[in-house]
Phi, psi and omega in degrees: 000128183284147178293134178288142180273120179284125180300133178076012183299320179299323179294318179294326177296319178297316179298315179299317181301312184287329174295314179295319179297318178296320180294317179295319178297320179295316179295324177296320176297318179297322178295323182274349186303318179298338183262001187301317179305314179291320181294314180295320177299319178295320179297318178298312180295322179297318178294318183296317186261012181300321177299321178294323178299318180297323178295315179296321181297322179294337181272318186266340176060028179216112183301322181295314180294316180298318179295319180294317179298315180294320181296314179296317180298317179295321179298316183287325188264341182237308186293310181299314176299324179292321178296316179298316181294319178298320178294319179296318180296318179296322178292319181288333182297334179299326182262014184297313183294318179299317181294313180294324178298314176296323178298313183289319182296320186263002185282132174233120182295124177304142185302326183284352174252353185301317183294332180281325184271341183302314178300326179294316179297317180296325179298313180293323179296328180294336177259012180057042178252120177263116187294321185299304178299324180297313181295318181293320179297316180293322178295318178297316180298315180295318180298317180294319180296314182291325177294318178294321176296322178297319177296320178296318179297318179296322180290336180250035182299321180295324178295319179297317179297319179299313179297324178295318178296318178299317180299313183294317179296316180294323181299320178302314182284333174297316177296315187285317188241008185298322181296316178296320180296317180294323178294323178294319179295316179297321180298325183284341181289128180280065181223162177292157181301321180298315181292323177298313181296321179296314179298312182298316183296316182293316180294317180296316180296322178295316179300313179298321180293319180296313182293309184287315187276326185258304186291312180297320178299317179296319179295315179298316180295319178296317179294320180296315179290328176298319176298318177297320178296315178300316183294320183275357177082028178282129178291158181055046185297321180293316180299311181290330174296318176296322177299320177299317180298318180293313180293334178296331177299334179258004181072029186228036182294335181294343178294344176254316185292321182293311176301322178296320179294320178296323178295318180296326180298334177293337182253322182210108184299320182298311179292326178296316177295320177302312182293323179297311179296318181299312182298315180293319180296316179298317180296314182295314181294322181292312186283329188255346181236305184294311183300311178299323180295317181289320183283320184058226178248025185291316183268100179274065182221133178304149183302317183297320179293320176298319181298309183288326178293326178292312180296316179296321179296318179294326179291322183278316190248002184078212183301321181298338179296341175303329179260319185295320183305301178299326181292321178294316179296320177297318178298319178298314180297324178294315177297322178297319178295319178296319179299314181295328183277321190252335189243335182289128182289000000 
């Protein structure tokens, strides 16, 4: 006697398969979750340096050797300097309130800037806002937060070392096998080949534009102003240089360089003018020449949308949101374009 065919049995098998597949995928994600910071960092670096990897591969003709050379080079040229800079910033943050207090107490606005700053002071006075206590309170709060974070980082040094090892190991395999992995992911997407290529290209171009046009510009501007701070004798030069890099992401680096230049003018007018001109020149050249050259036409996203996606991404995902935010928005815009082209009646 033949087995009776249950109506819809094939459909139930499909449902069972995808439920089980989803559960296994979720458990796999949970297993990989402790390693995500290192894995995501390696993926970002791998995408960023993939053109350089292809050049090295063409010279050495060995994927293992090329991946190893790039991994060691990135560790020496990027990871170690970032660790050193982070350590310096945490050490300098302890003296932030003392430095700002001395700056405010001894600051005398140069006569040739008095007429420009007077309306600003009157504006705050009209709202009964005293700038000195406000700045000192915020400096104290920031100093305490960074000091506590520094203690936490020191306490979790082994975790940081572990994440660093994960990043380096993953980076090696991202260089060597990243292309095959991306092709496998694209193959699994239930989309036409044209739509897959369009999505991949837009997200990749946005990532490259954010890294090259925004992040690299901010780093260059921060390092250039840090050099100016060291030259002009500004205390906490590394800390304020990092501040310039952060404010540069918002196009507001002059909020640090101009007050620092005015402070230097109280001691040495020549160096103060030098730092003022240097800071403005670095800001203008970075935002109006370097950034457009690096970005080109890769990020086909309005500036305002790029701005809010970057801020929103950092709020949701932390530092990685600087990249994830614009990439998520780009993916949404791409899907919207595909919907309008292929599905809208």
